[in-house]
N, C-alpha and C positions, 0 to 999 in steps of 0.2 A: 314746188308750189304749195303742196299740202303742209310740208314742214314749216315753210315760211308763215303760212296762215296760223299754224299752231303756235309758233313763237309769238306772233302778234297777239293772238288770243290770250296766251299766258301772260304776256306783258301787260295787256289791258287789264286782266284780272288782278295782277299784282298792284297796278296803279289804283284800281278801284278799291281793293282791300286796304291799301295804305291810306287812301282818302277816308274810308270808313273808320279805320283805326284812329286816325288823327282827329276825326270828328268826335268819336267817342271820348277820346282823351280830353278834348277841349270842353266836353260837357261835364266832366268830373270836376267837382268843386275842390279847391285846394283846402286842406285842413288847416284850421287856425288854432293858435294856442289860447286857451281860456284858463282862468283860475278862480277859485273861491276860497275864502278863509272863514273859519268859525272859531268862536271862543267858548262854546258851551260844554265841551267834553273834556273829561279827565283833567280838569284844572290846567289846561295848556292850550296852545294854538294848534288848530288843525288846518292844513292847507291841501287842496286838491288841484292838481294841474292836469289838463287833458287837451289833446289835439282832436278836434272834431270839425266836420264840415259846417256845422251851424251851432249857435249857442243853445238852441232848444235841446238838442241831443245831449250836450254837455250838462246842462242844467237838470235834465231828467236823470242822468246817471248820478249827479251830485245829490239829488233828492233821495235816491235809494241808499247811497252811502251814508248820508246824513241820518236817515232813519235807523240804519244799522248801528252807527256809532252812538246814537241816542239810546238805543236799547241796551247796548253793552255798558254804557256809562251808568244807566240806572241800575242794571243788574249787579254791577260791581261796587256800587257806592256804599261806603261804610258810615257815612255821616247823615244821609237823608233817606227818608221813606218816600215812596211814590204810590199813588192810588192804583190798586190792582196789581202791584208788583211785589213779589217776595224776593228780596235781594240779599246781598251779603250782610247788610245791617240787620235784616230780619233774622238771618241765621245766627249772627252773633248774639242778638238779644234773646234767642231761644236756646242758647248753650246750656246743656245739662237739664233742659226742661222737656223739649219735644222735637221730633224731626219736622223739618219745614219743607212743604211742597214747593218746588221751584221749576222754572222753565228749563227745558232740556239743554238749551244753550249754556246755561250756567253750570249744569252738571258736566257738560263737555269741557268747559274751561277748568273746572275744579279737577277733573280727572287728568287733564293735560298738565296742570300744575303739580299734581302728585307725581306724575311721570318725570317732570323736570326736577323735582326734589331728589328722585332716585338717580337721575342722570348726573346731577351736580353734587352727589354725595352730601346732600343736605344744605348746600351753600345757597340755594334758593328755596326758601321755606315760607309758604303763604300762611302757615300756622303761627307766625311770630307776631301776630297782632297785639298781644299783651305787652310785649317789649317795645314794639314800634310806637304804640300809643303813648308810652312814657316819654320816649325821645321826642315825639311830635309835640307834646305838651311843653317840654322844656325849650325846644327849639323855637316854637311860636312865642313863648314868653321872652326869650332872649332877643328875638327879632324886634318885638314890640318895645322892649326896655333893655337896650344893650348894657346899660350900667349895672343892671341887676342880673345879668345872664349867669347861669350856673349849670353844672352838670347834674344829671340825675344821680341820686344816691345809688351806689353799687348794689347795696342790699335790695333795693327795689327792683333793679334789673334782674338780679339773680333769682329773686322770688318769682318774678313774672316769667322767667325762662323755664320754670318748672311746668308751665302750662302752654308749651309750644310743640307738642308732639303731633306730627302729621298723622299718626295712627289713630288719633282721637277725632279725626275728620272722617265721618262715616257716610259714604255715598251709597244710596240704594237706587240704582238706575231703574229697576223694575217698578218700584213704587214712586219714583220721581222725587225722592226726598233727600235732604242733607241734614245731618245731625252732628253736633259737636258734643261728644260724650263728657268732656271736661267743662264744668260750668264756668270756669275762670279763663277759658281760652277764647281767642277771637281770631278771625281771618283778616288778612290784609293782602289784596291782590295787586298791589302797586307794582310788583316786580314782573308782572306778566300781562295784566289786563290790556294795556294800550297796544302792545305788540300783537297780542292774540286778536284783538278787534281789527287791527289793520290787515292782518292776514285774511280774516273772514271777508273784509271789504274787497280785497284783491280777488278772492274767489267769486264774490258777487258780481264784480265787473266782468270777470271771465265768463260767467254764466250768461251775461248780457251780450256776449260776442266781442268783448274788448280783448284784443290780443296784443296791442301795443299802444304807445302814446299816452299813458297815464302815470302819474306819480302821486303817491299819498305820503303825507308827512304829518304825524301826530306827535308833537313835542319831541322831535328828534328821532322818532321811530319812522324811518323812511322805507317805502316799498315802491319799486317801479314795476311797471308791466311792460315787458318787451323793451324795445328801443324807442326813441322819439319817432314821430310820424315820418320823418324823412330818412329814417334808418340810422341817423347819427346816435352817438352814445349819450345816455343820461350821465351826468357827472354829479358827484357829491363831495363835499369837503368835510374833513375831520376838524372840528372847531379847535382853535387854539385856546386853551384854558387861560392863558395870559391875556386878559382883556386890554392891557396897555400896549401890547405888541402891535407893530405895523402890519404884521402878517395875520390875517383873520383865520387862516387855515394852516394846520400842520402839513397835511397833504391833501390832494384831490385824487379821486379815482373814478373809474368807469363803474356804472351801476345799472346794468341792464337785466331786468327781470329778477332782481335780487332785493334782499332786505338788509338794511344797515341800521343798527341800533347802538347808541352810546349811553354808558353810565359814567357820570363824572361828579367831581366834588365841588364844582364851581358855580352851581346855580342855586341849590337848596341847602343852605347851611347857616350856622350862626357862630359867633366867636365868644370864647371864654378865656380871659386873660391873654388875649392876643393869639389864641390857637383856634383854628377853624375846625368845626365839627359838622360834617355833612350828614345827609339823610340816609346813606346806605349803611346799614348796620350788619356787622358780621355775626352770624348765628352762634359762633363759637366763643368769641371774646365779648359779645354784646356791645361792642364799641365800633365807631367808624374807623376804618383802616386807611392808611395813607401810603400804600406802596407806590401809587402813581396817581396822576390827576384824572385820567379817564381811560376807559377801555371800550373799544368798539367792536362789535361782532358783525361779521358779514356771512350771510347764508341765504338759503332760498325760502326761509320761513320766518316771518317777523315775530311770531309768538316765541319761537325757539330762541331767536336772537335776543329778544327782550330778557327772557329768563337767564340766558347764558351771560349776558353783559353784567347782570347783577351778581351772578355767581363768581365770575372771573374777577370782578372788582374786589372780591373778598379772598383772593388767592394771590400768591406770588406769581410772577411771570412763568417760572419753570413749572409750577403746579398747574397753571392755566394751560400751558402748552401741552402738558401731559394729558390733561382732560380732553383737549381738542384732538389729539392724535387718535382717540377712540371714536370720534364723531366725523362722519363723512361729509365733505363739502362745507365745513365750517372753518372760517378764518378770523383772525383778530389783529388789532393794533393796540398797543399800550402807549400812552403818552406820559412821560416821566416829568417830575417836578422841574427839571432843568430845561425842559422844552424838547429834549431828544425823544425818540420813539423806538420801539421794537415791534416787529410784526412777523406774522407767519409768512411762509414762502408764497402761499396762494394769494395772500393779501398784497404782497409786494408786486406781483405780476400785474395787478390792476391799477397801480398808481400811475397817474398821467403827468405829474410834475412834482 
């Protein structure tokens, strides 16, 4: 009799517990996909995708990410000044004159960039501003007036390359200053700024309790946080450089909690005598190289991926693979001019079609 009553009591408890659990589940809101896009940062499109229970929460997170991107955009700008901000333009204009007091965030980015210079054996060099500015001038002129497009004089490039030493970038963290000891040098953070800012944004969202369900994309610098809200995989495509192809992607892959950054020759370029000259300049030859159409880096840090994609674009595939063998958790895919591709073993494991 007692055993029977206990069984009934336990059964009743399980029924009640199940009912409470079902009630709690029914009270939980289903998370919905939201997205926002911006055009204000880094001369490219920024897109934020997130799964939240309400748009207010998503918008609040977007506002914080927006503020962060705005700050890094201003700090790394080489063309414009902003009230109350000492940025890379300020540093360049003070080259050989005096140290510039800057925000600690910019010091962190510059130190990171110097580290990546060492990691890439100089193939990613933010001190190449003097060379890059020459190419930028001729590229813009060639785009505006294709009939008059021409290459920069080699002697001008060689002369400018004498002012690209990373050792002339003097960072005094204690004083909070940055100084360019060569008066003719200048910095250009185009190879690292976007990816670095994206990684800081991912950290910001994590500090707000976001563990999954967000994707950040700044001009092809993609960073996902966890999986999608329902546990399914984020997917990303490696763009087909052949814009006339019926296949928009070379491959697609899983991208959960990872960064994916591509450097390619098919977006920013101009043509001289039918030959394409893109914007990625090799520090050794001072010219755009054409080993392949694009290289994409996959790793857990968007800043590192950004710098490495630039570096590997300026290397042969064997040299690039040799570099990656010394870096833990970094993979890559190279898209060749004929549409074929080569990739590391770790990258191949994530391809989904």
